[in-house]
PASEBA-1860 file (N, C-alpha, C; in nm, 3 decimals):
! residues 159
1> MQPSTATS> -11.153/-14.871/-8.886/-11.100/-14.984/-8.956/-10.950/-14.988/-8.936 ~ -10.896/-15.106/-8.923/-10.753/-15.126/-8.905/-10.700/-15.200/-9.028 ~ -10.658/-15.127/-9.131/-10.614/-15.194/-9.254/-10.500/-15.293/-9.233 ~ -10.413/-15.269/-9.136/-10.302/-15.362/-9.118/-10.350/-15.498/-9.070 ~ -10.460/-15.505/-8.995/-10.513/-15.635/-8.956/-10.594/-15.696/-9.070 ~ -10.641/-15.613/-9.161/-10.719/-15.663/-9.274/-10.632/-15.728/-9.380 ~ -10.500/-15.723/-9.365/-10.412/-15.786/-9.462/-10.370/-15.925/-9.416 ~ -10.430/-15.972/-9.308/-10.395/-16.103/-9.253/-10.522/-16.183/-9.232
9> PGPTTPTT> -10.523/-16.312/-9.265/-10.644/-16.392/-9.249/-10.673/-16.431/-9.104 ~ -10.589/-16.408/-9.011/-10.613/-16.447/-8.871/-10.557/-16.341/-8.781 ~ -10.577/-16.341/-8.655/-10.651/-16.439/-8.577/-10.802/-16.416/-8.584 ~ -10.877/-16.499/-8.516/-11.022/-16.482/-8.515/-11.063/-16.393/-8.400 ~ -11.180/-16.332/-8.414/-11.233/-16.248/-8.307/-11.317/-16.334/-8.214 ~ -11.316/-16.305/-8.083/-11.394/-16.386/-7.991/-11.544/-16.370/-8.011 ~ -11.590/-16.255/-8.062/-11.733/-16.233/-8.074/-11.795/-16.300/-8.195 ~ -11.720/-16.308/-8.306/-11.778/-16.365/-8.427/-11.719/-16.499/-8.467
17> GRPASAAN> -11.598/-16.529/-8.418/-11.531/-16.651/-8.460/-11.477/-16.641/-8.601 ~ -11.497/-16.526/-8.668/-11.445/-16.505/-8.803/-11.308/-16.440/-8.792 ~ -11.232/-16.440/-8.902/-11.101/-16.373/-8.897/-11.117/-16.226/-8.859 ~ -11.020/-16.174/-8.787/-11.024/-16.034/-8.743/-11.038/-15.940/-8.861 ~ -10.977/-15.975/-8.975/-10.987/-15.889/-9.092/-11.132/-15.874/-9.138 ~ -11.214/-15.976/-9.122/-11.354/-15.967/-9.162/-11.430/-15.870/-9.074 ~ -11.391/-15.860/-8.949/-11.459/-15.768/-8.858/-11.413/-15.625/-8.877 ~ -11.297/-15.605/-8.939/-11.240/-15.471/-8.949/-11.250/-15.409/-9.086
25> APTEPGGV> -11.288/-15.483/-9.188/-11.290/-15.429/-9.323/-11.431/-15.430/-9.378 ~ -11.479/-15.315/-9.426/-11.615/-15.311/-9.480/-11.622/-15.377/-9.617 ~ -11.735/-15.440/-9.646/-11.757/-15.495/-9.778/-11.807/-15.385/-9.871 ~ -11.900/-15.307/-9.825/-11.956/-15.197/-9.901/-11.966/-15.076/-9.809 ~ -11.912/-14.960/-9.848/-11.923/-14.844/-9.761/-12.068/-14.805/-9.733 ~ -12.158/-14.812/-9.832/-12.299/-14.785/-9.811/-12.330/-14.654/-9.742 ~ -12.250/-14.552/-9.764/-12.275/-14.423/-9.704/-12.223/-14.407/-9.563 ~ -12.168/-14.511/-9.506/-12.113/-14.504/-9.370/-11.968/-14.461/-9.381
33> PVVLGSDW> -11.926/-14.357/-9.305/-11.786/-14.314/-9.312/-11.692/-14.426/-9.268 ~ -11.587/-14.448/-9.347/-11.484/-14.546/-9.313/-11.366/-14.467/-9.258 ~ -11.345/-14.479/-9.126/-11.238/-14.407/-9.058/-11.125/-14.504/-9.034 ~ -11.004/-14.463/-9.068/-10.887/-14.548/-9.050/-10.812/-14.508/-8.924 ~ -10.762/-14.607/-8.854/-10.685/-14.582/-8.733/-10.680/-14.709/-8.652 ~ -10.617/-14.699/-8.537/-10.605/-14.817/-8.453/-10.573/-14.777/-8.310 ~ -10.625/-14.855/-8.218/-10.583/-14.843/-8.078/-10.506/-14.968/-8.039 ~ -10.471/-15.048/-8.139/-10.399/-15.172/-8.118/-10.251/-15.140/-8.111
41> PVAQFDRR> -10.185/-15.160/-7.999/-10.048/-15.111/-7.982/-9.943/-15.180/-8.069 ~ -9.977/-15.289/-8.133/-9.878/-15.353/-8.219/-9.909/-15.333/-8.367 ~ -10.010/-15.252/-8.397/-10.046/-15.226/-8.537/-9.941/-15.135/-8.602 ~ -9.932/-15.147/-8.734/-9.842/-15.062/-8.812/-9.881/-14.916/-8.790 ~ -9.785/-14.833/-8.753/-9.814/-14.693/-8.722/-9.786/-14.599/-8.839 ~ -9.699/-14.637/-8.929/-9.663/-14.550/-9.041/-9.784/-14.535/-9.133 ~ -9.839/-14.417/-9.135/-9.962/-14.392/-9.212/-9.948/-14.424/-9.360 ~ -9.829/-14.403/-9.415/-9.808/-14.434/-9.557/-9.831/-14.583/-9.583
49> RVLAAARL> -9.781/-14.666/-9.494/-9.794/-14.811/-9.511/-9.939/-14.855/-9.487 ~ -10.008/-14.790/-9.395/-10.148/-14.824/-9.369/-10.236/-14.781/-9.487 ~ -10.209/-14.662/-9.543/-10.283/-14.617/-9.660/-10.264/-14.717/-9.775 ~ -10.143/-14.764/-9.792/-10.116/-14.862/-9.899/-10.187/-14.994/-9.870 ~ -10.181/-15.043/-9.747/-10.246/-15.169/-9.711/-10.397/-15.161/-9.730 ~ -10.456/-15.046/-9.702/-10.601/-15.030/-9.719/-10.641/-15.044/-9.866 ~ -10.553/-15.009/-9.955/-10.580/-15.020/-10.098/-10.545/-15.158/-10.153 ~ -10.435/-15.214/-10.103/-10.383/-15.339/-10.158/-10.444/-15.465/-10.098
57> CRPPGEPD> -10.490/-15.457/-9.973/-10.539/-15.574/-9.898/-10.429/-15.678/-9.879 ~ -10.308/-15.631/-9.876/-10.190/-15.713/-9.847/-10.083/-15.618/-9.794 ~ -9.980/-15.672/-9.732/-9.873/-15.584/-9.685/-9.805/-15.514/-9.803 ~ -9.783/-15.384/-9.794/-9.714/-15.315/-9.903/-9.571/-15.364/-9.915 ~ -9.521/-15.361/-10.038/-9.385/-15.405/-10.064/-9.370/-15.555/-10.070 ~ -9.482/-15.627/-10.063/-9.478/-15.774/-10.068/-9.575/-15.823/-10.176 ~ -9.541/-15.797/-10.304/-9.634/-15.831/-10.412/-9.662/-15.979/-10.427 ~ -9.577/-16.064/-10.371/-9.600/-16.208/-10.382/-9.700/-16.260/-10.279
65> VPPVRPRQ> -9.735/-16.177/-10.181/-9.834/-16.216/-10.081/-9.973/-16.195/-10.141 ~ -10.055/-16.299/-10.144/-10.189/-16.281/-10.202/-10.273/-16.185/-10.117 ~ -10.351/-16.099/-10.182/-10.436/-16.007/-10.107/-10.545/-16.083/-10.030 ~ -10.582/-16.028/-9.915/-10.690/-16.083/-9.834/-10.815/-16.002/-9.867 ~ -10.918/-16.068/-9.914/-11.044/-16.002/-9.952/-11.020/-15.878/-10.041 ~ -10.961/-15.897/-10.159/-10.924/-15.783/-10.243/-11.041/-15.694/-10.283 ~ -11.163/-15.747/-10.287/-11.279/-15.663/-10.322/-11.309/-15.561/-10.212 ~ -11.250/-15.578/-10.095/-11.273/-15.485/-9.985/-11.171/-15.371/-9.982
73> GLTPLMAL> -11.080/-15.371/-10.077/-10.981/-15.264/-10.083/-11.047/-15.129/-10.103 ~ -10.989/-15.028/-10.042/-11.042/-14.893/-10.054/-10.983/-14.822/-10.175 ~ -11.055/-14.726/-10.227/-11.001/-14.642/-10.333/-10.897/-14.550/-10.270 ~ -10.811/-14.489/-10.351/-10.713/-14.395/-10.293/-10.780/-14.282/-10.214 ~ -10.889/-14.227/-10.265/-10.957/-14.118/-10.195/-11.021/-14.165/-10.065 ~ -11.083/-14.282/-10.068/-11.144/-14.334/-9.945/-11.037/-14.354/-9.836 ~ -10.922/-14.408/-9.874/-10.815/-14.432/-9.777/-10.763/-14.300/-9.720 ~ -10.736/-14.203/-9.808/-10.682/-14.075/-9.761/-10.783/-14.001/-9.674
81> EGYTRLAA> -10.909/-13.997/-9.717/-11.011/-13.929/-9.635/-11.034/-14.003/-9.503 ~ -11.021/-14.135/-9.504/-11.037/-14.212/-9.382/-10.934/-14.179/-9.276 ~ -10.817/-14.137/-9.320/-10.711/-14.101/-9.225/-10.706/-13.952/-9.195 ~ -10.781/-13.873/-9.270/-10.773/-13.727/-9.252/-10.908/-13.669/-9.213 ~ -10.983/-13.627/-9.311/-11.109/-13.557/-9.286/-11.208/-13.638/-9.203 ~ -11.228/-13.765/-9.238/-11.327/-13.846/-9.166/-11.279/-13.882/-9.025 ~ -11.150/-13.906/-9.009/-11.096/-13.933/-8.876/-11.109/-13.810/-8.786 ~ -11.083/-13.693/-8.842/-11.097/-13.569/-8.764/-11.243/-13.547/-8.725
89> AAADRTGT> -11.335/-13.572/-8.819/-11.477/-13.554/-8.789/-11.522/-13.651/-8.681 ~ -11.472/-13.775/-8.684/-11.510/-13.874/-8.582/-11.461/-13.832/-8.444 ~ -11.354/-13.755/-8.439/-11.299/-13.708/-8.311/-11.346/-13.567/-8.279 ~ -11.449/-13.519/-8.349/-11.500/-13.382/-8.331/-11.390/-13.278/-8.347 ~ -11.300/-13.301/-8.443/-11.191/-13.207/-8.470/-11.190/-13.173/-8.617 ~ -11.298/-13.120/-8.666/-11.302/-13.084/-8.807/-11.234/-12.951/-8.827 ~ -11.191/-12.928/-8.945/-11.125/-12.802/-8.975/-11.094/-12.794/-9.123 ~ -11.019/-12.692/-9.157/-10.980/-12.673/-9.295/-10.832/-12.637/-9.300
97> ITAGAAAD> -10.775/-12.656/-9.416/-10.638/-12.614/-9.438/-10.646/-12.481/-9.510 ~ -10.644/-12.375/-9.431/-10.654/-12.240/-9.484/-10.556/-12.150/-9.410 ~ -10.527/-12.037/-9.470/-10.435/-11.941/-9.408/-10.486/-11.903/-9.270 ~ -10.397/-11.906/-9.172/-10.431/-11.869/-9.036/-10.482/-11.984/-8.951 ~ -10.516/-12.098/-9.012/-10.564/-12.213/-8.935/-10.446/-12.284/-8.870 ~ -10.473/-12.345/-8.757/-10.369/-12.422/-8.687/-10.362/-12.561/-8.750 ~ -10.308/-12.566/-8.868/-10.311/-12.689/-8.948/-10.205/-12.788/-8.904 ~ -10.242/-12.915/-8.912/-10.150/-13.026/-8.905/-10.162/-13.096/-9.040
105> LTAFALAP> -10.053/-13.106/-9.113/-10.059/-13.173/-9.242/-9.924/-13.228/-9.280 ~ -9.928/-13.321/-9.373/-9.807/-13.382/-9.428/-9.819/-13.379/-9.578 ~ -9.712/-13.337/-9.644/-9.706/-13.342/-9.791/-9.605/-13.450/-9.828 ~ -9.651/-13.544/-9.909/-9.563/-13.651/-9.956/-9.483/-13.601/-10.076 ~ -9.377/-13.672/-10.110/-9.296/-13.638/-10.226/-9.361/-13.687/-10.355 ~ -9.477/-13.748/-10.344/-9.553/-13.791/-10.462/-9.701/-13.770/-10.434 ~ -9.782/-13.781/-10.536/-9.925/-13.757/-10.522/-9.992/-13.881/-10.463 ~ -10.042/-13.875/-10.339/-10.096/-13.995/-10.274/-10.219/-14.054/-10.342
113> LRADPDEL> -10.293/-13.976/-10.416/-10.411/-14.030/-10.484/-10.377/-14.095/-10.617 ~ -10.259/-14.064/-10.672/-10.221/-14.120/-10.802/-10.107/-14.221/-10.791 ~ -10.037/-14.222/-10.680/-9.919/-14.307/-10.666/-9.955/-14.455/-10.655 ~ -9.868/-14.538/-10.703/-9.880/-14.681/-10.681/-9.873/-14.705/-10.531 ~ -9.964/-14.785/-10.473/-9.964/-14.804/-10.328/-9.832/-14.857/-10.271 ~ -9.765/-14.944/-10.346/-9.636/-14.995/-10.298/-9.532/-14.883/-10.290 ~ -9.538/-14.788/-10.384/-9.446/-14.673/-10.380/-9.485/-14.577/-10.268 ~ -9.615/-14.557/-10.249/-9.662/-14.468/-10.142/-9.614/-14.515/-10.005
121> ADAPIALT> -9.608/-14.645/-9.986/-9.570/-14.701/-9.855/-9.435/-14.653/-9.807 ~ -9.345/-14.621/-9.898/-9.211/-14.576/-9.861/-9.177/-14.439/-9.918 ~ -9.280/-14.363/-9.956/-9.258/-14.231/-10.016/-9.192/-14.135/-9.916 ~ -9.098/-14.055/-9.962/-9.040/-13.954/-9.873/-9.145/-13.851/-9.830 ~ -9.128/-13.801/-9.711/-9.213/-13.693/-9.661/-9.144/-13.561/-9.695 ~ -9.211/-13.478/-9.773/-9.153/-13.352/-9.816/-9.174/-13.240/-9.715 ~ -9.286/-13.245/-9.642/-9.320/-13.134/-9.553/-9.412/-13.183/-9.443 ~ -9.388/-13.137/-9.321/-9.480/-13.161/-9.210/-9.507/-13.030/-9.140
129> VVAGAVVH> -9.635/-12.999/-9.122/-9.678/-12.878/-9.052/-9.758/-12.922/-8.930 ~ -9.722/-12.871/-8.813/-9.792/-12.901/-8.689/-9.834/-12.770/-8.625 ~ -9.963/-12.760/-8.595/-10.020/-12.639/-8.535/-9.984/-12.514/-8.616 ~ -9.982/-12.529/-8.748/-9.957/-12.416/-8.835/-9.810/-12.381/-8.855 ~ -9.718/-12.455/-8.794/-9.575/-12.428/-8.808/-9.505/-12.542/-8.880 ~ -9.415/-12.508/-8.971/-9.339/-12.609/-9.043/-9.238/-12.670/-8.945 ~ -9.246/-12.803/-8.927/-9.153/-12.871/-8.837/-9.058/-12.964/-8.912 ~ -9.087/-12.990/-9.039/-9.000/-13.075/-9.119/-9.016/-13.036/-9.265
137> RTCPTRFA> -8.903/-13.023/-9.332/-8.907/-12.992/-9.475/-8.783/-13.052/-9.539 ~ -8.803/-13.129/-9.646/-8.689/-13.186/-9.717/-8.694/-13.143/-9.861 ~ -8.728/-13.233/-9.948/-8.728/-13.203/-10.091/-8.840/-13.105/-10.125 ~ -8.809/-13.003/-10.204/-8.909/-12.901/-10.239/-9.002/-12.948/-10.351 ~ -9.095/-13.036/-10.319/-9.188/-13.086/-10.421/-9.297/-12.983/-10.448 ~ -9.364/-13.005/-10.558/-9.477/-12.917/-10.593/-9.582/-12.920/-10.482 ~ -9.606/-13.038/-10.421/-9.707/-13.051/-10.317/-9.668/-12.972/-10.193 ~ -9.541/-12.976/-10.157/-9.494/-12.900/-10.041/-9.505/-12.751/-10.067
145> REALALLR> -9.466/-12.707/-10.188/-9.476/-12.564/-10.222/-9.622/-12.518/-10.218 ~ -9.713/-12.601/-10.271/-9.855/-12.564/-10.270/-9.910/-12.557/-10.129 ~ -9.871/-12.650/-10.042/-9.917/-12.647/-9.903/-9.866/-12.523/-9.832 ~ -9.739/-12.490/-9.851/-9.683/-12.369/-9.788/-9.754/-12.244/-9.839 ~ -9.779/-12.237/-9.969/-9.847/-12.120/-10.026/-9.989/-12.108/-9.972 ~ -10.058/-12.220/-9.961/-10.194/-12.220/-9.909/-10.199/-12.167/-9.766 ~ -10.102/-12.206/-9.686/-10.097/-12.163/-9.546/-10.027/-12.028/-9.529 ~ -9.979/-11.972/-9.640/-9.904/-11.846/-9.637/-9.783/-11.855/-9.544
153> LSPESVR> -9.712/-11.966/-9.556/-9.590/-11.988/-9.479/-9.470/-11.977/-9.570 ~ -9.362/-11.925/-9.519/-9.238/-11.914/-9.595/-9.170/-12.050/-9.601 ~ -9.110/-12.085/-9.713/-9.035/-12.212/-9.720/-8.922/-12.220/-9.617 ~ -8.876/-12.107/-9.568/-8.769/-12.105/-9.469/-8.821/-12.110/-9.325 ~ -8.951/-12.121/-9.307/-9.009/-12.110/-9.172/-9.011/-12.241/-9.096 ~ -8.903/-12.317/-9.102/-8.896/-12.442/-9.026/-8.864/-12.409/-8.883 ~ -8.945/-12.462/-8.795/-8.931/-12.434/-8.651/-8.815/-12.511/-8.595
END
């Protein structure tokens, strides 16, 4: 699913003649994994903004824009899992965030499942770990500290 195209009523798809957002957004999950991502080179790439759009059904930071098909908005957990666990499983790259694992993860400066989607869209990134190594660290949030502790990494271990 491409949430950034689901926030716009057009263009239409050649196969259905319906708006592209109708082809990309599920009405009911019905047990089918909803994986978020895009191969569309002009789609919004910032995952925070895509996670917010998947929940809001409108561009984040634009509260005056009416949502497109608001009943199709994802829950916070569905959006986060769609970009993480379910996307990895779809690419045959499942794994866990455990000590010794070659983890790739990002810790936001706020709780992504509880944050207002408009705030999530521009939330600071507190920590980024790639292949088990810290490559970015800014504000020492509780989430960043917990991720480092889980991976048994030192807060000073920025590569």
